[in-house]
N, C-alpha and C positions, 0 to 999 in steps of 0.2 A: 286745610292741609293739602299740599300739592302731592302729586305722584312722586314716589321714591324710585330711583333707578340704581341698580348695582348688579354685581355678579351674583349668581345663584350658587349657594353651597347646599348640595342636595344629599339628603340622608333618607333612610328607610323608615319602617314602622318602629314603634316602641322606644323612641329616644326619650329616656327618662331623666328625672331631675338629678340623679347621681351622675349621669353622663355629662350633664350641663354644668353641674357644680359638685365635683367629687367630694364625698364626705371627709376624706382625709385632710382637705384644705379648709374646712369650714371654720376653723379658729383663726384663719388668716384674713387680712383685708380683702376687699372685693377685687382689687387689682391682681392679687395672687390667685384667687379663685378663678378669675377670668382667664389667666394664663393657661389654665388646665381645662378650660371649657371644651367639651367634646373630644378630649384627647384619646379616649378609649375607642372611638370610632374613626377619628381623623386627627392623628398626632400633630399635624401642622395647622389645624384650623385657627387657633388663636394667633399664630404668627402671620397667616395669610389673609385673614378676613380684614377688610378695610371699611371705614365709615361709609355707610350707604349700601353695603351688601345685604343680601336677603338670604335667610335660611329657609330651605324648602324640605318638607318631610312628609311622611305618610300618616298612618293612623297613630293616635295616642301620643302625640308630641307633648312632652312635659309630664307624663304620668309618673307616679311615685310619690315621694314625700312632699310635704308642703313647703319645702325650703324656697324662700323667695329669692335667694341668691342665684337660682337657676335662671330666672328672667333677668335679674340685675346684671349677671355676667354677660349675657348677650348685649344688653344695653350699653354696658361699659366698653365693650369691644366695638361699638358703633353700628351694630346690626340695625338696619332701618326698618325691617319688618320680618315677620315669620309667616310663611304659607304652609298649611298642613291640611290633611284630610280631616283630622280631628285632634282635639287637645285634651290633656288632663284638666279638669275643671279648675283646680286651685292654681295651676300654672297659668292658665288663660287669664284669670283675674289678676294674678300677681304681675303678669306682663303688662297688662293695661295700666295697673297702678304705677308701674315704673315708666309709663309713657312709650311702651313698645307695641306698635300695631301688630296684632295677631289676627290673621284672616283664615277662614275656612275656605279651601279651594279643592274641589273634587278632582280636578284635572292636573294635579301636580306632576303626574307621570309624563307630561309633555314638556317638562323643564329638565334640562340636563346640567350636570356639574359645570360651572363656569359660564353658562348662558347669561347674556345680558338681559335683565328683565326690569320692567317698571311695574310698580304696584300703586294703585290709587285706593286708599282705604275708604274714601268717601263714596266712591262709585262701585268699588269691587272690581274695577277693570285691571286685568293683569295682561301685560304684553311681553311675550318672549321675543325680543328684538333679534336675537340670534337666529331663531327658527321661523320668524315671521308669523307667529301664532298668537291669536287673541284668546284669552281665557277669562273666566268669570269666577270671582270669589264673593263671599257674602260681605257686603259693605258694613262698615261700622256706623252705628247711629251717631247723630250730631253731638250728643252730650259726651260720648266717649272720644270723639274727634277733638272736642274742645279740651277735654282733660289731657289728651295726648299732646296737643299743641302747647299746653301750659307746662309740659314736662312730666306729667304724671299726677297721681292723686294728691300728694302732699303739696306740691307747688300750686295745683289747681285750687285746693282749699285755702291755702294762704292768700292767694289772689282774691278769692271770693270774700274771705273774712276781712281783708284789708279794705275792699270796696264797701262792705257793710259798715265798718268802723268809720270810714270817710263820710259815708252818707249820714250816719248817725251824728257825726260831729259838725256837719254842715248846717 
């Protein structure tokens, strides 16, 4: 997996799953849920975020309920990665299951809204190209990088099972 580059969308501490996937829209398709992602803290987020952009936050990103749509909405919008000081545990695993790289980075305070940054999930290297600053995040292990490269847990398992079936039939 190569480094991802995009604009930073920076938020503070305590961004919870209801902010990412508001409960009022949970009966709707993921496209509708994604349209309302983060609207309580940034009403224009869903309209402005582009494929490859990076969400940056403080402590407790994704805390709250176990709704997997919180991670799925970010993935649906094209977010390439999330950098935060810490994560809600269930959100963290849900994000990886959807193929969304989530990295712990203690120095997110050195990233401003709109800064151009690159994130390498394999090495943990984060470069703020706007400010000329190199940061470090905790890299993801290879097995998670492989799963992300395959598009998440379900596509990864489908690929593995198909390979097993092919090997058994050979």
